[in-house]
C-alpha positions as CSV (number, residue, x, y, z in Angstrom):
1,M,-20.1,39.4,17.1
2,V,-22.6,41.6,16.0
3,T,-22.1,43.8,13.2
4,K,-20.7,43.1,9.7
5,Q,-17.8,44.6,9.9
6,E,-17.1,42.3,13.6
7,R,-17.9,39.5,11.4
8,K,-15.3,40.7,8.5
9,I,-12.4,41.1,11.3
10,Y,-13.2,37.6,13.2
11,T,-12.9,36.4,9.4
12,Q,-9.8,38.0,8.6
13,F,-7.7,36.6,11.9
14,R,-9.3,32.9,11.2
15,K,-7.7,32.9,8.0
16,Y,-4.6,34.2,9.2
17,L,-4.8,31.5,11.7
18,I,-5.6,28.7,9.3
19,K,-2.9,30.0,6.4
20,N,-0.4,29.9,9.7
21,G,-0.9,26.2,10.0
22,Y,-3.7,26.1,12.5
23,M,-6.4,23.6,13.0
24,M,-10.0,23.9,14.4
25,M,-10.9,21.7,16.8
26,Q,-13.9,22.9,17.4
27,F,-15.8,26.4,17.2
28,S,-13.3,29.1,18.1
29,V,-10.7,26.9,19.5
30,Y,-7.5,26.2,17.4
31,C,-5.0,24.8,17.8
32,K,-0.9,24.3,16.6
33,I,2.1,22.0,17.3
34,F,5.1,23.3,17.8
35,P,8.6,21.7,18.1
36,N,9.5,22.5,21.7
37,R,8.2,25.3,24.1
38,E,10.6,27.9,23.1
39,A,8.9,27.8,19.6
40,A,5.5,28.4,21.0
41,I,6.8,31.0,23.4
42,N,8.1,33.1,20.1
43,H,4.9,32.4,18.4
44,I,2.9,34.0,20.8
45,S,4.8,37.2,20.8
46,I,3.9,37.3,17.0
47,L,0.1,36.4,18.2
48,R,0.3,39.4,20.5
49,K,0.8,41.5,17.1
50,Q,-2.4,40.1,15.0
51,V,-4.6,39.9,17.5
52,P,-7.8,42.4,16.6
53,K,-8.1,45.5,18.1
54,N,-11.2,44.6,20.1
55,G,-10.2,40.7,20.2
56,Q,-9.2,38.2,23.0
57,I,-7.1,34.8,22.4
58,R,-6.4,32.8,25.6
59,I,-3.4,30.8,24.9
60,M,-2.9,27.4,26.8
61,V,0.9,25.7,26.4
62,V,0.4,21.7,26.8
63,T,3.4,19.3,26.3
64,E,2.4,16.4,23.7
65,K,2.2,13.7,26.1
66,Q,-1.0,15.9,27.7
67,Y,-2.3,16.8,24.2
68,S,-1.9,12.7,23.7
69,R,-4.3,12.5,26.8
70,I,-7.5,14.6,25.5
71,E,-10.3,12.6,25.9
72,I,-13.3,13.2,23.1
73,I,-16.8,12.5,24.7
74,V,-20.0,12.3,22.3
75,G,-23.2,12.3,23.5
76,G,-24.5,10.1,20.5
77,R,-24.6,10.0,17.4
78,S,-24.7,13.3,15.0
79,N,-27.6,14.2,12.5
80,Q,-24.8,13.1,9.6
81,E,-24.7,9.8,11.2
82,N,-28.2,9.5,11.3
83,I,-28.9,10.1,8.0
84,V,-25.9,8.1,6.6
85,S,-25.9,4.9,7.4
86,S,-24.9,1.2,5.3
87,E,-28.0,1.1,4.2
88,S,-27.3,4.3,2.3
89,F,-24.9,2.2,-0.2
90,I,-25.2,0.2,-2.8
91,K,-23.4,-3.0,-3.1
92,L,-21.4,-4.0,-6.8
């Protein structure tokens, strides 16, 4: 996204995803849980109609069991964790 128009289109599509139950896993990666594979396939056809003209969507359908095996690896403490510590709080 370089131009103001491209950012506007991205923002509109992002709002569409959030409005339709998607949650952001990480920057530009959104996920949504469906009750079954058929519902997911039907929703993919809806997304095909909503994709911006010059946009690209990559879809990966995984089972609930596969999703539950996601591992989150963190390389260290975030800036927020370094700033906010137990010393920052006042005991009453």
